[in-house]
N, C-alpha and C positions, 0 to 999 in steps of 0.2 A: 428257696430254702438255702440258708447259709450254714455250712457244717463247720463247727468250731470245737470238735472233739478229736482232734488229730493225735493227741497223746494216747488215745485208746486204739485207734487204727486209722489208716488213710487209704486212698485208692491206689491201685496198681498203675504205675506210670506206663504210658504207651510204649516208650522205648524199651522198657523191661519186658512187656508182653511180646514185643517183636523179637527180642533176643532169646527168649525162652521157647518160642513157638516151635522151632525145628526139633526140639528135644521132647516135644509132646506128640509130634506127628510123624517125623521121619527118622531121627536118630534116637529112638525110644529104648534102646537096648539096656540091659542090666550092666552097669559098669564093671561087675565082677566076672562077666562072661568072657571067655577066651575065643571070641570070634570078632569079625570086622564090626558088626553093629555094636557089640558091647565095648569094643576098643574105642570107637568114636565117642560113646557116652563117657567112658573113663577119661579120655583126653579132655573132654569138656569140663568134667568135675575137677580135674587137676589144674586146668587153666583158671577156672573160677577160684579155686583155693589160692593160687598164686596172686591173683588180682586182689582178693580180699586181704591177703597178707600184706600186699603193697600199700593199701590204704591204711592199715593199722600199724605199719612199721614192724611187722613180725615175719617169721619164716613160714613158708608154705606148709610145712609139716605141723605147724602150731594150730592150724585151722581145723576145727571139728564142726561139721554140720550137724545141727539139731533140729527139732521140730519147732523151735521158737525160743523166746527169751526165758520163759519159765523153765524149760528143760535145761537151757544153758546155765542158768543160775543153780539149779539143782545139781547138775554135773560138777560145777565149780566147787560148791560148798561141800557136798557129800563126797565127791570124788577125791578132792585134795585131803579133806579131813580123814576119810577112811584109809587112804593110802598112808598118810602120816601115822595114823594109829597102828597100822600093821607093820610099818617099817621101823618106827622108833618109839612107839607107845605114847605119842602126843595126844593129849585129851583136852585141848582148849582151842577155841576160835574167838575172834573178836568181830563184832558188827555194830550197827547203830539202831536206835529205836525207830527210825523212820524208813526202814527198808521195805522193799516190795515183799509181798507175802511169800513169794517163792524163796527168798533168802531166810526170812524169819521162820517159816514153817520147816525149811530144811534144817535149820539150827535146832528147832524143837524136836524133830525126828532124831537127830544125832544124840540129843540128850536122853530121850526116852529109851532108845534101843542100843546105844553104844556107850553111854556114860561120858559123852563129850560135852564139856561145859562151855557155854557161850557167855562172854562178857558183852553186855549190850550197853554201849555208850550213849548217853543222852544227848540232846541237842538244845540249842538256845531258841529264843522266841521266833527266829527267822528260819528255823529248821536246819541250821548249820551245826555240824559236829566239830569239835575241837580236834585238830590234827595232833596236838600235844597229848590230849586225853587218850586218843586212839593209840598213840605210840606207847603211852604209859601203861596201857592195859595189857601189853604183851608180856607173856611169861616164858620161862624156858621151855614149857611144853606147848606153846602156841604153834599151831600149824598153818593158820590163815587169818588174814584180815579181809573181810568181805563187806563192801559198801556200794551204794549207788553213787555214780559220778554226778548225776542230776536227778532230783526227786521227781517222781512221776505225778505227784499230786500238786505240789506247790512250786515246782520248778527250780528250787534252790540248787545251785551248783556248789559242790563240796570242794574244799581245799584238800588235795590228795596228800595224805601223810607220807613221810619218808620212813619206812619201816624195814626191818631186817628179816622179815618173814614174807612168804608169798602174799602178794596183794591182788585181790580180785575186785574189779570194778564192774558193776552192773551199768553198762553204757547204753542200754536199750533206748532211753529217752535222749541221750546225748548225741547219738549218731546223726550226722548232717548238720548239727549245730556247733559242736565243739571239736577241737583238734584232738583226735584220739591217738595220734602218733607220739605226742609229747607227755603222756600221762605217767610213763614209767611203770605201768602196771604189768604184772606177770600174767594176768588173765583178764579178758574182756568178754562180756556177754552182749549179744546183739539180737535184734528181732527184725526180720525182713519187712513186716507189714507196717513198721513205723517209718520206713524210708522209701516206700514205693514198690516193694516186692510183695508177693502174695503172702497171706497167712499160711502158716505151716512150715516155715523155714526160719532158722536162726543160726547163730554161730557162737561157739565158745572158742575163742583164740587163747590158747594157754601154752606157755613156753615149754618146749620139749624136755627141759631138765627137771620139771616139776612132776613127781610121781602122781598118777591119777588113776583111781580105781573106777572102772566103768560101771555105769548103772544099767546099761543094756548089754546083755551078753548074747553071743551067737556066733556068727561066722568070722568075727575078727576084723571087720571092715574098719577103716579110718585108724589104722595102726593099733587096733584092739581097744580103742578108747570109746567107740560107740558103734556097736554092731548094727547091722540092718542094711538093706539095699539103699544105696544113695540115689537121690533123684537128680539127674543131670539138669533137668529143666529148672528146678528150684535153686540149685547151686548157681547156675548161670544167672538166674533172676537176682539172687542176692548180690552177686558180684557186680552186675550192671547197675543195680540200684545204689549200692554204696559208692561206686565210682562217680555216678551222676551227682549224688548228694555232696561228695567231697569237692568235685569240680566247681559246684555252684555255691559252696558254703559261705565264703566271705561276703559275697554280694548279697546272698540271702539273709545273712545275719543282720547286715546293715539295714536292709529294707524292712524286714519283719519286726525287728526291735523298735524301729521308729513308729511303726503302726501300733504296736503293742503299747508303747509308752503313751501315745496320744489317747488310746482307748482307756488305759488305767486312769490317767488324769481326769478324763471326762466322767468316768463312772464315779470316781471319788468325789468329784464336784457336784454331781447330780443327786447322789444318794447319801444322806448324812450317816446312815447306819453301816455303810460299806467299809470294810477293812481289807486291805490287800494282805494276803498271806504269802509267806515265803520271803526270801531275802529281797530287799527293795532294789538292789543293783546286781548282785551276783546270782542271776537267774537265767533260765533258758530264754532265748529271744522270743519264742512263740508262746510263752506261758503267762497267763494272768488268772489268778484265783482269788476269790473274795469270800468273806462271810458277810451275811446280812442279818444281824441280830434282830430278833423279833419276828422273823419270817420262817417259812419252811423251805429248805433248799429244793426239795422235790417239787413243791408247788411252784417255785420260781422257774424251775426247768420246764414244767408243763406250760406255764404261761409264755415262756420264751419260744417254745416250739410252736405254740399257737400263732406267734408273731413271726414265724419263719426262721428262728435261730435255734440250732441244735448245739447243746453243750452238755456238760455232765456235772455230777456232784462229787467226783473224785475218781479213784482208781476203778477202771472197768473190771479188774480182777476181783473186786469185792462187791460186785453187783448183787443185789438182793439182800444185802446185810442191812439190818436196822441199827447197827452199832455206829457210833460216831467214828470218824476217821482216826485211826491210831496215829497217823502222822500229825494231825492237828492237835490231838490230845497230848502227844509227846512234846509239842511246841508250847504247851501251856494254855491252849485255847479251851475254855470250859466246854464240856461235852454238849450242852444245849446250844451253844453257839457253833460248835463244830458241825452240828447237823444242819446248819443253814448254809453250808459252803456250796459254791458254784465255781466250776473250773472252765475256763475258755482256753483252748489251745489251737494255735494257728498252724497251717500247713507251711512246709518249706517254701512253696511257691506263692504264698499269699501276697496280694498286692493291693487289695481293696481297703480304703479307709473304713474305720469301724464306728464313725460318729453315730450312724443310725442304729447300730447294735447297742451302743451305750444308752441311747434313748429308749430302746426296747427293754433293756435291763431295768432302767429306772421305772418304766411303766409296769413291768412285771412285778417288781418289788412292791410298788404302791398297791397293785391289785391284790396281793396276797397278805399284806401287812395287817 
């Protein structure tokens, strides 16, 4: 079985398991406890916070541990917007039409319950938003621009706009592939399970000067920005996974992008109905997504799995939905074609040529056409 759904989740790296193990078995104390066991756990959490900040080019106090990327996006969008509403009456945010559901649904919540308007900027046929249009959408009462650095479905990497309001980037898919230090963002969302850490840990790195209303209230942990007992094991895992991904990033990008490009070329040559979705060049190195007009995407997936290839039809966060991908529809893909989409996403450590996978894709498409 070849697993090509790494945008949904990936395995825990052995080095990460080794790093977190002592905090599951020996140094398991509550970091808020004022005794030796708790102090060891607290020291591990703060060390992990410092290491993550180093990878991101931010300060230790900017790093807020969350349960994953969805919570990090919710905290960024709701937390910044609600704080700005309370402090200066700001009632406007800007985002794009191809964002992860955690951003779009957070914007919808703010509109329903707090009267905060969202300007949703459209994209072109490659899934790219115009930096100029994003900047032009800003108003005097705008509190935030929130957008994905790289799209989770089609892999398009966005050009980051230069804006005079806080900028939040959903970097969940970009971690390990792109340089996160050079984005200039005020806030970055990350998810551990995309880079070799366990599910259940994420990060919102947000500069301390930006007011943030917490979503989780309680004992005031993490400088009051996210209450709840911190997990030393998960914090250490997140730090180790990010460090490994960053150390290996440049070599990984070269290797995986070359394999991906060969795979894309072969699929397009073998299958007349295949269309690559997303930007042809400005895309994540491990991402290849297609539509196969005249087929059923779900049927292609089943045929591929029968042939030993695991892939997906789009975002795992929209699993179970019969609706066509909102990302593809925003790109101008007809809904009936959008429902034929299949996404292949390679792991950071992938090294195997995919010629046989391209053959399996062609066979699967022919079988269900």
